[in-house]
N, C-alpha and C positions, 0 to 999 in steps of 0.2 A: 445602449442608450444611457443606462445608469452610470457606466464608466465615464461617458462624455459629460454627464451632469456633474459627477464628482470632480472631474478634471477642471471644469469651468469654475466650480466652487473654490477649488484650491487656488486657481489663478486669481480669482476675485479677492480671496483672503490675502494672497501675496501682494496684490496691488494695493489693498488697503493698508497693509503694514508698511509698504514702501512709501505710501503717501504721507505717513506720519514721521518720516525721517528724511534728512537731506544731507548731501555732501557737496561742498563748493570748493572749487579751485580759485584762488584769488592772488593778487599781488600788486606791487608797485614797481614801475620801471622809471628811475629818476637819474638823469645825467646832466652835468654842467661842464661848460667850457669857459676857461678864463685864465687870468694871470694872478699869481701870488708873489708878493715881495716880502721876504722875511729879513729882519735885521737883528743879529745877535752879536753882542760885543763890539758894536760899531761896524761890523762887516755885513753887507747886504747881498742877498741873492734873489734874483727874480726868475721865476719859472713859469712856463706855459703849461697848463694842466687840462686834461679831460678826465673828470672823476665822477664816480657814482655817488648819488645821495646828496644833492644840494639842499633840498627841503626835507625829504624823508629818505631814509635808507632804503635802497632797493631790496625787495624781498619777494618770495613766493610762498604760498602756504595752502594747506588743505584744512578745512574746518567742517564740522558736521554737528547736527543736532537731531535728537530723537525724542518724540513726544511720548512720555511714559504715562500720560493720563493725569487728571486732577491738577493740571497746571504745572506738573513737574517735567523737566527736560534733562536729558543727558547730553553733554556737549564735549567736544574735543577740538584741539587746535594743534597742528604741526606746522611750524614756520621756519624757513631758512633764509638767511641773508646772503646776498651775492653782490659782486661788483659788476655793474653794467658795462663799465669801460673795458674790461678784459675778460668777462665771463667767469671769473674765479669766485669761489665762495668767499664770504666776508673775512677779511684779514686786516686786523687793526694795524699791524706793524708797517704796512706799506701805504696806508691812507693818511691824508692830511689831517683829518679829524673824524674818526669813525664813532660807532657806538659800541656797546658791549657784546655785539654778536660776532663771535670769532668763527673761523672757518673750520675748526677741528671737529665739530659735532655735526651729525646728520641734520638736526634741526636746532640750529644754534641760537635762534631768537626765542622761540616758544615751543613747548611740547607739554601739553597738559590735558587732563580729562577732569570733568566735574559735573555738577548739577546746578540747575537754576529753577526758580519758581517764585512764589509769592514771598518767600523768606529772603530772597536775594540770590546770590551766586557763590558757589564754592568751587575753587580750582585747585588741583593737585599736580605738581610737576615743576616745570620751569616757565616763568612768566616775569613780566615787569613788576617791580615792587609797588606797593600802594603809594609810596612817596613819589616814585617816578611817574606814576599816572598823572600827577598834577605838577610835575617839575617844570614843564614848559608851557603850561596852559595860559599863562599871562605874559608870555614873551612875544613881543612884536617882531616885525620882519619875518613872519611866518615860522618862527622858531627854527630858523634855517642856519646854514653856515654863513649867511650874511648878517646874522644877528650877533652883536658883540657879547651878549650874555653867554653864548655857547663857547666863547673863547676866554673870557676873563674871570668867570665865576670859578671859585676853587673847587676842584674835582679830584684831587689826589686821593686815591684809595676808594673812591665812590664806586659802589657796585649796584648798578641799576637793574641787573638781569640775572640774579643768582638762580641756581637750581635747587632741587630738594625743598620746594616751597609749598606752603599751605596759604591760600588766599581766600578771604571772604569779603564780599561787597554787599552792603545793605540795599534794599530797595529805597526809592526816593520818598521822603515824607515832607510834604509842604515845601519842596524845593531843597531840602537838606538830604545829603547822602554821605556815606562814609565807607571806608575799606580798611582792612588790616591784613598784613602778610607777615609770615614768619618763615625764615629760611634756615634749614639745618646744615651746619658745617660738616657733620659726620666725620670729624677729625679728632675725636677724643682719644687721649693716650693715658698711660698710667700716671703721668705727671701733669697733664694739661686738660682742662675742661674743653668741651666742644665749642667751636666758633658758632656765631649765629648772626642773623640780620633781622631786626624787628622794625616794621615799617607801618605807618598809619597815614590816613588822609581824611579830611572832612571838607565837604564842598557845599556851596549854596548857589543856586541859580534860579532866578525868578525875574521875569521882565528883562530890563536892560542890564541888570547887575549880576555878575558872577564872581564868587570868592572861593579861593582854594587855600587850604592849609595842609602842609605835609611835614612829617617828622620821621627820621630814620636813624636807628642806632645800629652801628656795625661793631660787633664784638669779635675781634680776631684773636685767637688764643696765642699768637706769637707776639702780641703787644700787651702791655700792662693796662692800657686805657682804651675806652671805646671812642670811635669817631662818631660825631653826631651832626646830622644835617637838618636844618629847619628852613622851611620855605613858606612864605605867605604871599599870595598873589591875588589880583583883582582886575576885572575888566568892566568897563561901563560903556554901553552902546548908546550914543546920543542920536543915532540915525545918520547925521551928516558926517560923523566920525566916531571911531571906537578907541577909547583910551585903555592903556595897559600899564600896570605897575607891579613890581616884584620886589620883595625884601627877602634876603637870604642870610643865614648865619651858619658857619661851619665851626664846630668846636673840636679841637684836637685834630687838625688837618693832617691826614696821613698817620693818625694815631700819635702825633707829636703833642704832648701836653702843654708845650710852650707856644703853640701856634694855633691861633684862631683867625677867622676871616669874617668880615661883614660886607654885604653886597647889596646893590640897588640897581634897578632897571626901570626906566619909564619909556613909553612908546605910544604910537598912534597909528591907526589904519584910517586911510581916507579913500572911500569908494568914489572914484571919478565917474564911472559908469557901472552898469550891472556886471560888466566883464572885467573892467580894469580897476585894480586896487593899488594905491600907493601906501607904503609903510615906512616908518622911521623909528629908530630906537637909540637910546643912550644908556650905557651901563658902567658901573664903577664897583671896584672891589678893593678893600683895604686889609692888609695883614695886620695882626696884632700879636707881636712876639714878646714874651716875657723874659726871654733868656739873653736879651741884648744883641741877638743876631740881626742881620740886616732885614729891614721890612720893605715889602714891595707893595706898590699900589698899581692897580690895573684899571684902565678906562678905555672906552672906545665907543664908536657910533656906527650905525649901519643904516643904509637906505635901500629900499627895494621896491619892486613892482611885480605884480602878477597879472596875467591876462588869460582869462578862461576861454578856451576854444570849444569845449564841450563839457558834458557832465564828468567825463573821465580824464580829460587832457587839459593842461594849462602850461603856459610859458612863464618864466620868471627871470629876473635879473636884478643886479644891484651892486653895491660897493660897501665894504666894511673896512674901517681903519681902527687898529687897536695898539695901545702903547702899554708897555710893562716897565715901570720905573723902579730901579733898584738904587738903594742908598749908596752914593759914592761911585757908581759905575754908569756907563752909557745906557740910555734907554734901549730896550729891545722893542721891536715893532713887527706887526703883521698886517699887511694890507691885501685885500682880495677884491678883484673885479671879475664878475662872472655873469653868464647867461645860461639858462638851462631849460629843460622840458621835463615834465612828469606826466606819465600815463598810468592810470589805474585799471586793473582788469579783475 
């Protein structure tokens, strides 16, 4: 009898411990079908495509949290990107426009452990930078491949998803919040200092207004100068429509001290019904070269629609047209017409 009571007590204690922790499998399956026409040097090629990740990159992951008491929790995330069109792991080299999640790692998108509580959250491992957390927050057309901002903003050398990182996010105070991340290059030599990525964001959200500021400095020890990324964005929800605006500046694009870029984006979401939303965006980016080399301006527009089928599934589609103007040469162009579906689990 005593043994039975002891066994029941052990089971009860075990159940209580399990109730304080949780592990979840989650993911996004996103695929689109369409036509892409690219023009380079006056030569055009049109291709019919079925590709993964029209709005969000397809991925699956495991995340967990354990209650340590006193409001403190231990957390972990393991997340892998994949291509829904062919079942392969995420591979940038074969995709029209991917993210930084390559297929060479077991968990190429995120892999971290950390703590959260009243002080905020700390993460250690591989995750998105603090700058990248706000990078597309004010981008219309669902921050998707139909958004011109994702094609024409300068991104040479930009690293959104480094490893060996320490990340801290504050709790929210009166609508304000912030985050900082620092990534270790771990590549110091007898003649070179170690590379690093320092990243910051500050956000405000209250009522219909949301504002995001991000700044990232990439110190690569193979270059003499740092690449710097600045992003300021805002959205305002009028109820009948939601406005988007973004300003960006890149200093030393690709660590080239003679090459800067200034960038702008404006857009709007118009909810036709509770299920159907129309969106449009215009974006422009201008090079500023001090060495007399050719300067390029990039501009484009995108229009899109999303239709919600359920809490986890929606359809989307639209068109984007982008032009890359080079001094003294023919314009390069990229046009995409696409429809797609996304399911979250």
